[in-house]
C-alpha positions in Angstrom: 195.6 -94.4 8.7 199.2 -95.2 7.7 199.5 -97.7 5.2 202.6 -100.9 5.7 205.1 -99.1 3.3 205.0 -96.1 5.8 205.3 -98.2 8.5 207.9 -100.4 7.8 210.9 -98.3 7.6 209.9 -96.8 11.1 208.9 -99.7 12.3 212.2 -102.5 11.6 214.2 -102.4 14.4 211.4 -102.6 17.1 210.2 -106.0 15.2 213.4 -107.1 15.7 213.6 -106.6 19.2 210.1 -107.9 19.7 210.6 -111.2 17.2 214.4 -111.7 19.7 212.7 -111.9 22.8 209.8 -113.8 21.9 212.7 -116.4 19.8 214.4 -115.8 23.3 211.4 -117.3 25.4 211.2 -120.7 22.8 212.8 -124.1 23.8 216.1 -124.1 22.0 216.0 -125.9 18.2 214.4 -122.7 17.3 215.3 -122.5 13.2 214.1 -119.2 12.7 216.2 -115.5 13.8 214.6 -113.0 14.6 214.8 -111.6 10.8 213.4 -114.3 9.0 210.2 -114.0 12.5 210.2 -109.9 11.3 209.7 -111.7 7.0 206.6 -114.0 8.1 205.5 -111.5 9.7 205.5 -109.4 7.3 204.1 -111.9 4.6 200.7 -112.2 7.0 200.0 -109.0 7.7 201.6 -106.3 5.6 200.4 -107.4 2.3 197.4 -105.9 1.1 194.4 -103.4 2.3 194.7 -103.1 5.9 195.8 -100.5 7.9 196.5 -99.5 11.5 196.2 -96.3 13.0 199.0 -95.1 14.8 202.2 -97.3 15.4 201.3 -99.1 19.0 198.2 -100.9 16.8 200.9 -101.9 13.8 203.4 -104.0 16.8 200.5 -105.3 18.8 199.5 -106.9 15.9 202.5 -107.9 15.1 203.5 -109.5 18.4 200.7 -111.3 18.4 201.6 -112.9 14.7 204.6 -113.2 15.5 202.6 -115.2 18.9 201.2 -117.2 16.2 203.7 -118.4 13.8 205.7 -119.7 16.9 202.8 -121.2 18.1 202.0 -122.9 14.9 205.7 -124.4 14.2 205.5 -126.1 17.1 202.7 -128.0 15.7 204.2 -128.4 12.7 207.6 -130.5 15.0 
């Protein structure tokens, strides 16, 4: 099991690539950039006693959380 503190340094660049791809698929006018989205995801899923079985598990969880964040932001507009 990997803790969030162990995982972040190894996946940060991959998270930014995933975030950039998700933002690119959004309509023009998005005020959140890839770094901001990664930080939002970290706040949403990276804090607490959660553990992931491996890097892939974490990335899938983070990707889903990114989508939820973008949907929530779109709804708020």
